[in-house]
C-alpha positions as MATLAB code, in Angstrom:
seq = 'MGIKVDPDWWKTLFDEVYLKTDARSVGDLEVSRKEVDLICQLLSPEPDHRILDMCGGQGRHSLELWQRGYTDCTVVDYSRHLVDLGKRTAREKNCQVKFLQGDARFTGLPATSFDHVLILGNSLGYLPDQDDDGKILKEAYRLLKPHSAILVDVTDGDKVLHELVPNAWHEVDDELVVCRHRELKGNRIKAREMVFSRRKGLVRDQSYAIRVYRPGELEELVCKAGFVDVRIHRDFSPHDKDGDYGFMNKRVLITAKKPGG';
ca = [
      61.704  -93.688  -39.765;
      62.390  -97.035  -40.902;
      65.567  -98.737  -41.918;
      66.856  -97.841  -45.331;
      68.439 -100.463  -47.233;
      70.637 -100.404  -50.392;
      69.210 -102.951  -52.701;
      73.020 -103.973  -53.621;
      74.032 -104.538  -49.891;
      74.702 -108.121  -50.646;
      77.768 -107.259  -52.953;
      79.530 -105.661  -50.171;
      78.635 -107.173  -46.849;
      80.621 -110.388  -46.966;
      83.903 -109.541  -46.197;
      86.410 -109.837  -43.304;
      84.186 -107.987  -40.985;
      81.201 -110.198  -41.759;
      83.423 -113.431  -40.867;
      83.914 -112.100  -37.474;
      80.379 -110.910  -36.891;
      78.891 -114.262  -37.937;
      81.907 -116.451  -36.570;
      79.391 -118.328  -34.512;
      77.989 -119.902  -37.460;
      80.309 -119.377  -40.500;
      83.523 -119.643  -38.678;
      82.578 -122.588  -36.132;
      84.271 -125.775  -37.518;
      82.022 -127.830  -35.284;
      78.841 -126.081  -36.851;
      80.054 -126.708  -40.333;
      80.658 -130.498  -39.463;
      77.242 -131.004  -38.040;
      75.671 -129.446  -41.200;
      77.829 -131.680  -43.492;
      76.451 -134.741  -41.270;
      72.831 -133.617  -42.112;
      73.862 -133.170  -45.806;
      75.280 -136.550  -46.069;
      72.450 -138.052  -44.228;
      69.730 -136.240  -46.492;
      71.646 -136.701  -50.006;
      73.539 -139.868  -49.329;
      76.170 -138.740  -51.927;
      78.718 -141.140  -53.380;
      82.296 -140.267  -53.400;
      82.611 -139.520  -57.177;
      79.464 -137.310  -57.291;
      80.010 -133.871  -58.582;
      78.798 -131.402  -55.937;
      78.115 -127.725  -56.497;
      78.045 -125.420  -53.328;
      76.048 -122.263  -54.906;
      76.449 -119.131  -52.423;
      79.069 -121.200  -50.837;
      81.236 -118.470  -49.378;
      84.753 -119.575  -48.199;
      83.727 -123.247  -49.036;
      83.455 -124.420  -45.310;
      80.977 -127.101  -46.260;
      82.884 -128.044  -49.435;
      86.148 -128.275  -47.632;
      84.686 -130.507  -45.046;
      83.042 -132.677  -47.750;
      86.336 -133.160  -49.624;
      88.029 -134.008  -46.269;
      85.314 -136.749  -45.980;
      86.243 -138.169  -49.469;
      83.889 -136.349  -51.703;
      86.772 -135.071  -54.179;
      84.587 -133.267  -56.826;
      83.458 -130.318  -55.163;
      82.813 -126.705  -56.718;
      82.102 -123.541  -54.943;
      80.267 -120.365  -56.674;
      79.971 -117.363  -54.559;
      79.841 -113.542  -55.527;
      82.019 -112.316  -52.793;
      85.633 -112.066  -54.071;
      86.808 -111.796  -50.531;
      85.396 -115.060  -49.594;
      86.478 -116.893  -52.669;
      89.736 -115.845  -52.416;
      89.890 -116.960  -48.566;
      88.433 -120.449  -49.770;
      91.246 -120.730  -52.375;
      93.987 -119.898  -49.836;
      92.521 -122.363  -47.259;
      92.157 -125.161  -49.955;
      95.915 -124.682  -50.792;
      96.700 -124.810  -47.396;
      94.818 -127.954  -46.609;
      95.819 -129.616  -49.876;
      92.155 -130.098  -50.715;
      91.149 -129.711  -54.518;
      87.944 -127.859  -53.994;
      87.211 -125.491  -57.143;
      86.412 -121.987  -56.314;
      84.633 -119.469  -58.840;
      83.472 -115.988  -58.189;
      80.331 -115.409  -59.953;
      76.566 -114.762  -59.774;
      74.341 -117.701  -58.932;
      71.679 -116.650  -61.264;
      74.121 -117.104  -64.098;
      77.003 -119.340  -63.199;
      78.008 -120.021  -66.955;
      78.737 -123.432  -65.917;
      77.829 -126.351  -68.306;
      74.237 -127.781  -68.005;
      73.587 -131.091  -66.400;
      76.956 -131.268  -65.005;
      76.485 -131.963  -61.336;
      74.899 -134.608  -59.268;
      74.140 -132.451  -56.491;
      73.695 -128.689  -55.817;
      73.589 -127.220  -52.278;
      72.081 -123.603  -51.569;
      73.136 -123.496  -47.744;
      73.385 -120.952  -45.022;
      70.158 -118.901  -45.740;
      71.497 -117.908  -49.042;
      68.069 -117.107  -50.683;
      66.178 -113.851  -49.899;
      69.108 -111.535  -50.418;
      68.011 -109.788  -53.631;
      65.219 -107.254  -53.640;
      63.323 -109.034  -56.351;
      61.584 -112.416  -55.319;
      61.991 -113.566  -58.974;
      65.670 -113.685  -58.568;
      65.252 -116.505  -55.881;
      63.515 -118.430  -58.558;
      66.357 -117.676  -60.843;
      68.865 -119.156  -58.588;
      66.669 -122.328  -58.256;
      66.261 -122.568  -62.017;
      69.835 -122.227  -62.554;
      70.421 -125.030  -60.036;
      67.714 -126.970  -62.003;
      69.696 -126.490  -65.250;
      72.974 -127.535  -63.658;
      71.833 -130.861  -62.319;
      71.696 -133.817  -64.041;
      68.305 -135.862  -64.374;
      67.275 -137.618  -61.229;
      69.706 -135.585  -59.272;
      69.055 -133.782  -56.099;
      69.287 -130.009  -54.530;
      69.205 -129.360  -50.793;
      68.154 -125.693  -49.766;
      68.629 -124.663  -46.354;
      67.233 -121.336  -45.150;
      65.843 -119.877  -41.964;
      62.406 -120.998  -40.784;
      60.169 -118.251  -41.686;
      57.471 -119.623  -39.662;
      59.505 -119.370  -36.348;
      61.473 -116.346  -37.163;
      58.458 -114.123  -37.977;
      56.913 -115.272  -34.734;
      59.756 -114.759  -32.424;
      61.751 -111.984  -33.921;
      63.819 -109.929  -31.585;
      63.875 -106.353  -32.546;
      67.340 -105.574  -30.838;
      70.152 -107.787  -30.249;
      73.812 -107.688  -29.559;
      76.875 -110.066  -28.765;
      80.282 -109.703  -28.142;
      82.668 -111.304  -30.955;
      85.823 -111.447  -28.769;
      87.635 -109.016  -26.658;
      87.922 -106.552  -29.204;
      84.344 -106.269  -31.215;
      80.722 -105.885  -30.358;
      77.655 -106.432  -32.622;
      74.433 -104.622  -32.235;
      71.602 -105.234  -34.437;
      68.379 -103.633  -34.851;
      65.625 -105.272  -36.770;
      62.194 -104.284  -38.248;
      59.633 -106.607  -40.184;
      58.101 -105.412  -43.364;
      55.725 -108.152  -44.763;
      57.900 -111.397  -45.292;
      61.367 -109.196  -45.392;
      63.295 -108.484  -42.330;
      65.150 -105.263  -42.389;
      68.532 -105.161  -40.167;
      70.726 -102.352  -39.282;
      74.172 -103.823  -37.986;
      76.497 -101.859  -36.152;
      80.118 -103.105  -35.211;
      82.096 -101.508  -32.470;
      85.780 -102.040  -31.830;
      86.857 -101.080  -28.279;
      90.068  -99.481  -29.758;
      88.756  -98.003  -32.984;
      85.132  -97.201  -32.190;
      82.423  -97.801  -34.938;
      83.830 -100.444  -37.599;
      80.742 -101.003  -39.766;
      77.302  -99.440  -39.888;
      75.408 -101.115  -42.733;
      71.819 -102.179  -43.315;
      70.412 -105.137  -45.074;
      67.473 -107.009  -45.869;
      66.356 -110.613  -46.069;
      63.277 -112.234  -47.405;
      62.079 -115.177  -45.032;
      60.326 -118.136  -46.368;
      57.496 -120.254  -44.666;
      58.173 -123.836  -45.433;
      55.127 -124.087  -47.784;
      56.394 -120.891  -49.566;
      59.703 -122.598  -50.229;
      58.209 -125.571  -51.171;
      56.051 -123.875  -53.859;
      59.088 -121.723  -55.228;
      61.080 -125.103  -55.615;
      58.264 -126.918  -57.470;
      57.960 -123.842  -59.558;
      61.600 -124.242  -60.652;
      60.763 -127.784  -61.912;
      61.780 -129.868  -59.233;
      59.772 -132.685  -57.842;
      59.827 -135.167  -54.895;
      60.040 -132.129  -52.577;
      60.615 -132.981  -48.754;
      60.513 -130.561  -45.972;
      63.014 -131.045  -43.023;
      62.330 -128.867  -39.903;
      63.837 -128.199  -36.336;
      67.347 -128.242  -37.468;
      69.903 -126.265  -35.294;
      73.644 -126.894  -35.348;
      73.953 -124.826  -32.122;
      73.865 -126.591  -28.700;
      72.629 -123.492  -26.771;
      69.807 -121.223  -27.361;
      70.684 -117.688  -28.561;
      70.451 -115.183  -31.497;
      72.618 -116.331  -34.154;
      71.504 -114.209  -36.726;
      68.572 -116.252  -37.738;
      70.791 -119.295  -38.159;
      69.717 -121.392  -35.336;
      66.125 -122.024  -36.631;
      66.198 -123.716  -39.902;
      64.149 -125.413  -42.594;
      65.724 -127.681  -45.229;
      64.189 -128.914  -48.463;
      65.202 -131.784  -50.566;
      64.137 -132.073  -54.142;
      64.990 -133.920  -57.365;
      65.122 -132.916  -61.102;
      62.905 -135.315  -62.934;
      64.216 -137.471  -65.644;
      63.688 -136.846  -69.310;
];
């Protein structure tokens, strides 16, 4: 019997447990710095540019950008837990990053108000209907100023589909162990994630599904949203060592622009 997945899994997974199970990617400051290095290299933002970090979680990229002198960053994410954490971190670091809880398909933000939109950390492919990924990209298009750029960062579907490991586990620390079982169904990977505590036993048993995109498929989706001058950047990994990082070590990035008009 296959893995059963609640279509609304993405509304509840991203909490304090997620921050521990995926800490090697989303909690490692050096990883975030390498990713921001690449953002700056590919987009060449100016210090006064308005940057929107869609599906930006606890704002790890925006906080790093702010500390580098990019002082107009806004983070939108659905997870109340991650948004609240980002706000607390910003206050502690005296960073004036703005955090908003909301749906990336319908942010409610004013049109043509940003110089760059970032969709990072494999934040497409969560919703069950592929049209929803298109809605996120169209919302990014609406929010960008003419001639401004988007950067999309997802797992490289070519590599992940070819090299998928059905079973994986790793020790988070002396307390927690994460075990994942995966199944491939077309272009979607279903996973059951079990998190065990050496003291408390089973902490989490939740399933989720992620749609993966081959570079050409992602390019087509970005173009369909209205973007032009699409460029594909492959073979990026912020990790120094090989390993199973929950698809976060085999990445493809796309940059594109909103045409003038």
